[in-house]
DOKE-39789 format. One record per atom (N, C-alpha, C): residue in three letters; z, x, y. Coordinates in pm, whole numbers, plus 50000, padded with zeros to 5 digits. Layout:
BEGIN
ALAZXY
...
//
This chain:
BEGIN
MET147568383081721
MET146608372581751
MET146618369581901
LEU145458370281962
LEU145318367382104
LEU144858352882120
ASN145578345282199
ASN145278331082221
ASN144698329382361
ILE143428325882368
ILE142698325182495
ILE142638310782544
ILE143028308682669
ILE142968295482732
ILE142028296382852
LEU141058287182858
LEU140118287082969
LEU139498273382988
ASN138998270883107
ASN138158259383136
ASN136738264683153
PRO135868262883054
PRO134568269683054
PRO133618265283165
VAL133828253583224
VAL132918248783328
VAL133478251383468
SER134608258083476
SER135258260383605
SER134538270983687
ASN134608269183819
ASN134128279083917
ASN132668282783897
GLY131848272483879
GLY130408274583875
GLY129908283383763
GLY130608283483652
GLY130188291483537
GLY130758305483534
LYS131518309283636
LYS132098322783640
LYS133078324983525
VAL133838314683492
VAL134808315783383
VAL134088317883250
ARG133028310183228
ARG132288311483102
ARG131668325483089
ARG131128330483197
ARG130528343883193
ARG131578354583163
ALA132748353083224
ALA133828362583195
ALA134248361783049
PHE134328349482998
PHE134718347682858
PHE133728354182763
HIS132438352682790
HIS131428358482702
HIS131588373682693
LYS131898379982804
LYS132128394482802
LYS133358397982720
VAL134408390182740
VAL135658392482665
VAL135438390182516
GLN134768379282483
GLN134508375982343
GLN133698386982274
GLU132658391582340
GLU131818402082281
GLU132628414782254
LYS133488418282347
LYS134308430282330
LYS135318428682217
LEU135958417182211
LEU136948414782105
LEU136298414881968
LEU135108409081958
LEU134398409081830
LEU134028423281789
SER133598431281886
SER133208445181854
SER134408453381808
LEU135588449881858
LEU136818456981820
LEU137488450981696
LYS136918439781648
LYS137488432481535
LYS138928427981563
THR139158424081687
THR140468418881729
THR140548403981700
GLU141608399681637
GLU141758385481605
GLU142088377581731
PHE141398366281747
PHE141678357781862
PHE141308343281833
ARG141938334481907
ARG141618320181903
ARG141278315682045
VAL140408305682055
VAL139968300882187
VAL140358286182203
PHE140968283082317
PHE141368269382349
PHE140748265682483
GLU139788256582481
GLU139098252382602
GLU139708239582657
THR139958239382786
THR140528227382848
THR139398218282896
GLU139668205382892
GLU138678195382934
GLU139178186583047
ARG140448187783079
ARG141018179383185
ARG142128186883258
GLU142468181883373
GLU143508187983456
GLU144848188083383
LYS145578198783397
LYS146918200683340
LYS146928202883189
GLN145758202983124
GLN145738204782979
GLN146238218682938
ALA146008228583025
ALA146468242182993
ALA147988242782983
ILE148688233983055
ILE150148233483045
ILE150548229882902
HIS149928219582848
HIS150268214982713
HIS149868225282607
LEU148718231582625
LEU148288241782529
LEU149258253582528
ALA149628258182647
ALA150568269582655
ALA151908265982596
HIS152348253582617
HIS153628249382562
HIS153598249582409
GLU152528244082352
GLU152418243782206
GLU152348257882148
LEU151548266382209
LEU151358279882156
LEU152628288282165
THR153338287182276
THR154558295182292
THR155728289182214
SER155568277082164
SER156618270982081
SER156488275181935
GLU155338280681898
GLU155088284281758
GLU155798296981716
GLY156208304981812
GLY156828317881782
GLY156198328681867
PRO156388341381832
PRO155828352281911
PRO154308350781928
CYS153828352782050
CYS152388351682072
CYS151998358582202
ASP150718361982210
ASP150118367082333
ASP149118356782384
LEU149288352682508
LEU148368343482572
LEU147468351082667
LEU146208346982675
LEU145278352782770
LEU144618341482848
ALA144938340482976
ALA144338330283062
ALA143098336183128
ILE141988328983119
ILE140768332983189
ILE140518322683298
GLY140608326883422
GLY140438317583533
GLY141098322883659
GLY141388313683750
GLY141988317483877
GLY143448313983885
ASP143938312784009
ASP145358310084031
ASP145778296683972
GLY144888286783973
GLY145228273683918
GLY145468274083769
THR144578280783696
THR144748282083551
THR146008289983518
LEU146228300883592
LEU147438308883571
LEU148688300483594
ASN148678292483699
ASN149828283883729
ASN150098274183615
GLU149048267983562
GLU149228258383453
GLU149818265183329
VAL149298276783295
VAL149778283783176
VAL151258287383191
ILE151638292383307
ILE153048295983329
ILE153938283683323
ASN153448272383373
ASN154228260083366
ASN154368254883224
GLY153508259583133
GLY153618255282995
GLY154508263982909
PHE154858275782955
PHE155648285182875
PHE156968278782831
SER157218279082700
SER158498274182648
SER159338285382589
ASN158708296682560
ASN159408307882498
ASN159038320682571
PHE159898325182659
PHE159628337382733
PHE160028349882655
GLU160918348182559
GLU161498359682491
GLU160458367382409
ASN159618360182335
ASN158718366682241
ASN157238364682273
CYS156938359982394
CYS155548357482431
CYS155168365482555
ARG153928370182555
ARG153428378182666
ARG152158371682722
LEU151898374582849
LEU150788367982918
LEU149838378282979
GLY148548376182953
GLY147508384183017
GLY146618375283101
LEU145898381183194
LEU145028373683285
LEU143698380783302
ILE142618373183282
ILE141278377683319
ILE140898369983445
PRO140908376183562
PRO140638368883686
PRO139198363883692
ALA139048350783709
ALA137708344983718
ALA137718332883810
GLY138618333083908
GLY138718322084002
GLY137958324784130
THR138198316284228
THR137548317884358
THR138248328584441
GLY139588327784448
GLY140328337184531
GLY141018348184454
ASN141528344884335
ASN142248354484250
ASN143368361684326
ASP144108353984406
ASP145108360084493
ASP146188367384414
PHE146718360884310
PHE147808367584238
PHE147318379684162
ALA146138378884104
ALA145598390384031
ALA145478402584121
VAL144978400484241
VAL144828411584335
VAL146188417284372
CYS147138408284398
CYS148498412584433
CYS149128420684320
ALA148888416484197
ALA149478423184080
ALA148728435684037
GLY147578438284099
GLY146808449984063
GLY145968448383938
ILE145758435983895
ILE144948433383776
ILE143468434583813
PRO142698442583741
PRO141278444583777
PRO140498431483775
LEU139568430183870
LEU138728418183875
LEU137588418983774
ASP137278430783726
ASP136268432283622
ASP136858427383489
PRO136198417883421
PRO136768412083299
PRO137108422283190
LEU136258432083170
LEU136508441683062
LEU137638451283097
LYS137768454783224
LYS138888463283265
LYS140208455583255
ALA140168442683290
ALA141368434483277
ALA141738432783130
LEU140728431283044
LEU140988430082900
LEU141588442982845
ASP141098454282889
ASP141648467082843
ASP143128468182877
LEU143518462682991
LEU144928462683031
LEU145768454782931
VAL145198443882880
VAL145908435582782
VAL145968442482646
LEU144868448382605
LEU144798454382471
LEU145538467782462
ASN145558475182571
ASN146118488782565
ASN147228491382666
GLY147538481382747
GLY148538483382851
GLY149908478382810
GLU150748476982910
GLU152148473182889
GLU152428459782958
ALA153178451282889
ALA153618438682949
ALA154918441283025
LYS154898438683154
LYS156058441583240
LYS156688428683290
TYR157998429183310
TYR158668417683368
TYR158068414683506
THR157758402083526
THR157128397583649
THR157848385083697
ASP158268384983821
ASP158998373483875
ASP158108361083883
TYR158728349683874
TYR158058337083910
TYR159048328483985
MET158588317484041
MET159428308484120
MET159578295284046
GLN160728288984063
GLN160948275983998
GLN161608266284096
LEU161008254584106
LEU161568243884187
LEU162618236384107
ASP163528229684178
ASP164598222384109
ASP164058211984013
GLY162878206584040
GLY162278196683950
GLY161668202683826
GLY161678215983814
GLY161158222583694
GLY159778228683711
VAL159058224883816
VAL157718230283838
VAL157828245083876
ARG156948253183820
ARG156948267583846
ARG155758271683932
GLY155948282384005
GLY154878288584081
GLY154998303584067
ILE153898310684086
ILE153978325184074
ILE153458332384198
ASN152738325384284
ASN152158331984400
ASN152848327884530
ILE152488316484586
ILE153088311684711
ILE153328296684703
ILE154488292384748
ILE154838278184759
ILE155078275384907
GLY154448264884959
GLY154618262185101
GLY154388247685138
THR154688244485262
THR154388231385318
THR154068233085465
GLY153118225185512
GLY152698226185651
GLY151198227385661
ILE150738236485744
ILE149308237785767
ILE148548242285643
ASP149218249285551
ASP148548253485428
ASP148088241585346
VAL148868230885350
VAL148498218685279
VAL147258212385343
GLU147258211485476
GLU146108205785546
GLU144848213985520
ILE144988227085516
ILE143838235785488
ILE143268232785350
LEU144138231885250
LEU143678228885114
LEU142998215385106
GLN143548205485176
GLN142938192285177
GLN141558192585240
ARG141398200185348
ARG140088201685410
ARG139108208885317
CYS139588219185250
CYS138738226485155
CYS138198217185047
ARG139038208485000
ARG138628199584890
ARG137658188884936
ARG137678185885066
ARG136708176185119
ARG135378182685152
SER135368195885169
SER134158202985209
SER133158203485094
LYS131898200585126
LYS130838200985025
LYS129848212385050
ILE130118220385154
ILE129128230385194
ILE129598244485160
LEU130698248585219
LEU131178262285202
LEU132008263785075
ARG132138276285029
ARG132948279084911
ARG133758291784934
GLY134798293684852
GLY135538306084852
GLY136308308684980
LYS136448321685012
LYS137258325685126
LYS136678320485257
LEU135348320085268
LEU134708314985390
LEU135098300485414
GLN135128292585308
GLN135548278685319
GLN136988277785367
TYR137858286285314
TYR139268285985351
TYR139448290085497
ILE138758300385541
ILE138888304985680
ILE138388294285776
PHE137268287985744
PHE136738277285829
PHE137748265885840
SER138318261785726
SER139318251085726
SER140568255285801
LEU140938268085790
LEU142098273385862
LEU141908272386013
VAL140738276286061
VAL140468275986206
VAL140528261686258
ILE139888252386188
ILE139908238286230
ILE141338232986229
SER142068235986124
SER143438230886111
SER144368236586218
LEU144178249186254
LEU145028255386356
LEU144978247786488
PHE143818242586522
PHE143668235686650
PHE144018220886642
LYS144138215486521
LYS144428201286506
LYS145838198386455
PHE146418207986385
PHE147718205686323
PHE148828205686427
LYS149798196986409
LYS150948196286498
LYS152198201586427
ASN152978209686497
ASN154228214586441
ASN155128202986400
TYR155948205086299
TYR156818194386253
TYR158228199786229
SER159198190986239
SER160598194986231
SER161018197486086
VAL161658208886062
VAL162198211885930
VAL163588217985945
ARG164378215885842
ARG165668222685829
ARG165558232085710
THR166018244385727
THR165908254085618
THR167278259785583
GLU167408263985458
GLU168598271085412
GLU168168283485335
CYS168748294785373
CYS168418307485308
CYS169568317085330
ASN170038323285224
ASN171168332785233
ASN172398326585299
GLY172618313785270
GLY173798306985322
GLY173708302885467
GLN172568305285531
GLN172378301885671
GLN171428289985684
GLU171788280885774
GLU170958269085798
GLU170308270285936
HIS169008266885942
HIS168278267486069
HIS167378255186081
ARG166978252486204
ARG166008241786231
ARG164828247686307
TYR163638243286269
TYR162428248586331
TYR161438237286360
GLN160538240086455
GLN159328232186472
GLN158218240186405
SER157978237386280
SER157248246486193
SER155748243686187
LEU154978254486187
LEU153558253686156
LEU153368254786005
ILE154138263585944
ILE154178265085798
ILE155518270985759
ALA156048266185649
ALA157238272085587
ALA156868275185443
CYS157038287485401
CYS156608290985266
CYS157488301985207
VAL157478302585075
VAL158108313585003
VAL157038320584921
GLY157108333784921
GLY156108341384850
GLY156708350484744
ASN156098350084627
ASN156298360284525
ASN155088369584532
GLY153908363484548
GLY152698370884579
GLY152528372284729
THR151478379184769
THR151298382484911
THR150278373784983
THR149248368984913
THR148138362684983
THR147818348784928
LEU147108341185010
LEU146538328484967
LEU145128327485025
GLY144358317884977
GLY143028315685031
GLY142058327185011
GLY142268335184908
GLY141338346084881
GLY141578358484964
GLY142838361085000
GLY143158373585067
GLY143838372485202
ILE144218360385243
ILE144918358585371
ILE146388361685349
ARG146898371685419
ARG148208377585386
ARG149338369985456
MET149728358885395
MET150798350585450
MET152168356685427
CYS152328363585315
CYS153608370185282
CYS153318384785248
PRO152898392485347
PRO152348405885320
PRO153328415885261
ALA154628413285274
ALA155628422885224
ALA156178419185087
ALA155698408285028
ALA156268403484902
ALA155968413084787
GLU156898413484691
GLU156738421384570
GLU157008412584449
ILE156248414584343
ILE156308405384229
ILE157368409084126
ASP158158419384155
ASP159188423284058
ASP160478427884126
ASP160728422884248
ASP161948426984319
ASP163088416884306
GLY162838405684237
GLY163878395684219
GLY164228387984345
LEU163298387684442
LEU163558380884569
LEU162348372784614
LEU162638361784684
LEU161618354084754
LEU161408360084892
ASP160178360484939
ASP159918363285080
ASP159758349885150
PHE160698346585237
PHE160748333485303
PHE160188335085444
VAL159078328385471
VAL158378329685598
VAL158238315985665
VAL158658315185790
VAL158468303085870
VAL157758306985999
VAL156618300686025
VAL155918302586153
VAL156358291186242
ASP157098294686347
ASP157868284886424
ASP157308282686564
ASP157048269986597
ASP156758265686734
ASP155638273786799
VAL154498274486731
VAL153338281286788
VAL152668271986890
ARG152518276787011
ARG151858268987116
ARG150348270687106
ARG149628260987161
ARG148168261087148
ARG147558273987204
ARG148088278987313
ARG147528291187372
ARG147758303487284
GLN148728302487192
GLN149028313787103
GLN148178313786976
ILE147438303086954
ILE146738301386827
ILE145698312286801
PRO144818315786897
PRO143838326486867
PRO144498339586825
GLY145558343386897
GLY146258355686862
GLY146938354786727
ALA147518343086698
ALA148178341086569
ALA147178342286455
PHE145998336686476
PHE144948337386373
PHE144548351886346
LEU144348359586451
LEU143948373486434
LEU145028381586363
LYS146278379386400
LYS147378386586336
LYS147498382786188
LEU147288370086158
LEU147338365586019
LEU146248372385937
MET145038372985991
MET143928378985918
MET144138393985897
LYS144898400385986
LYS145158414785974
LYS146418417785893
GLY147088407185844
GLY148298409385766
GLY149498412885850
LYS149498408985978
LYS150578412686069
LYS151358400586120
ILE151338389886044
ILE152008377686089
ILE153518379686101
LEU154098388486021
LEU155548390586025
LEU156008397386153
GLU155088403586225
GLU155438410886346
GLU155548401786469
GLN155158389086454
GLN155078380286570
GLN156438374086604
LYS156648371486733
LYS157918365886779
LYS158168351986723
PHE157098344686694
PHE157258331086643
PHE157428330586491
THR157448341986424
THR157608342386278
THR159048345786242
ARG159618337886150
ARG160948340486097
ARG160788345085952
PHE161418356285919
PHE161228362185786
PHE162568366685729
GLU162828362385604
GLU164018366785532
GLU163668368585385
ARG164508376185316
ARG164408376985170
ARG165638370385111
CYS165448362885004
CYS166568355684943
CYS166228352484798
GLU167228348084723
GLU167008344084584
GLU166728329184573
ARG167138321584675
ARG166938307084674
ARG166688302384817
ALA165748293284833
ALA165428287984965
ALA165238272884957
ILE165628266185065
ILE165478251685075
ILE164778248485207
VAL163808239585201
VAL163138234485320
VAL163198219285315
VAL163708213285421
VAL163818198685427
VAL163068193785550
PRO161818189385536
PRO161078183885650
PRO161678170485695
GLU161478167585822
GLU162018155185878
GLU161318142985821
ASN160028144285795
ASN159238133185744
ASN158688136285604
LYS158088126385543
LYS157478128085411
LYS156468139585416
PHE156428147485309
PHE155578159385312
PHE154918161785177
THR153878169885180
THR153198174485060
THR153448189485045
MET153608193984922
MET153908208084895
MET152738214584822
ASN152478226984858
ASN151448235084795
ASN152108245084701
VAL151808244084572
VAL152328253484473
VAL151138260684409
ASP150888272784453
ASP149758280584400
ASP148438273084411
GLY148278265284518
GLY147038257884538
GLY147038243984478
GLU148088240284405
GLU148228226784351
GLU149108218784447
LEU148728206384475
LEU149438198184573
LEU150348187984505
TYR151578186684557
TYR152568177384503
TYR153168169284618
ASP153298156184596
ASP153898147284696
ASP155308143084660
ASP155768146284541
ASP156998140284490
ASP158068150684454
LEU157998162484513
LEU158968172984482
LEU159818176484603
GLU161038180684577
GLU161878186284682
GLU161588201184694
PHE161608206084817
PHE161358220284840
PHE162678227884824
LYS163078229584699
LYS164258237384665
LYS163818246984555
VAL163698259784589
VAL163058269284499
VAL163898281884485
GLU163868287384364
GLU164578299884339
GLU163678309484264
ILE163988322184275
ILE163238332384203
ILE163818333884062
VAL162948336083965
VAL163368338483827
VAL162868352383787
LYS163768360983749
LYS163398374683715
LYS163758377883570
ASN163118388283519
ASN163408393583385
ASN163218383183274
LYS162188374783288
LYS161848365283182
LYS160368366183145
LEU159498364483243
LEU158058364583216
LEU157558378883197
LYS156908381283082
LYS156318394483056
LYS154798393383068
MET154258400983163
MET152838399783197
MET152168413383192
PHE150958413683136
PHE150198426083132
PHE149648429183271
ARG150098440383326
ARG149648444583459
ARG149928459583474
PRO149278465883570
PRO149488480383587
PRO150938483783620
//
């Protein structure tokens, strides 16, 4: 039995259109499935929790990184449950990183005929999970600007907000811990990546792998205003790790302690009440992917 979770009105009808293709194919194959539509924020967490508590099951999330994040946060039984994804979001960053086809029917074929492989995810000390990128700094300001924007959409909206934020954002003091080493930075952004990109393809953690059992810990440190144009170009080309102002390590656990109150970005969801203490979790989540 395939259990489908989706928000049918999300992303301008893109999710509903993807679902109709999936539904038609499943009916033609006489595959048993149930559909669970969400009507409010965080409802997918509760649905996933209930479904994975019933016993062995296959979940299929139709949507973007936000829907995927909610479903993973709802998982209560990793041992006997598997997860598939039909990408239908704005950016689909994790799907692209994982090699999941953006075409709904090709992604469905991966679920019906492919293999569920162990896939890493990240977990904060407070219990919140992430699967793509967790960060604090300019990424938060960019997301806040995107949500205020009424004109642009998608990657163009994110790039526009990124450019504005780069010239307005001020570096802030953070203390970090990784691999037993403590450092202090004047940070533009501090993030950990399991996936490689955010904002629809911006390669913040270009070397990350989703099954290596490690976090990619990236800190962009003390960028001066005159360096901003070059930093932007390098980021867009996926070469941010090559810059002198970038600090990069791999670790199983990372801690970031900002000097002042901060907001955290977890797969595009914003939190004001969490500590940035995160670890990688491996060999638990089984996900259909190439």
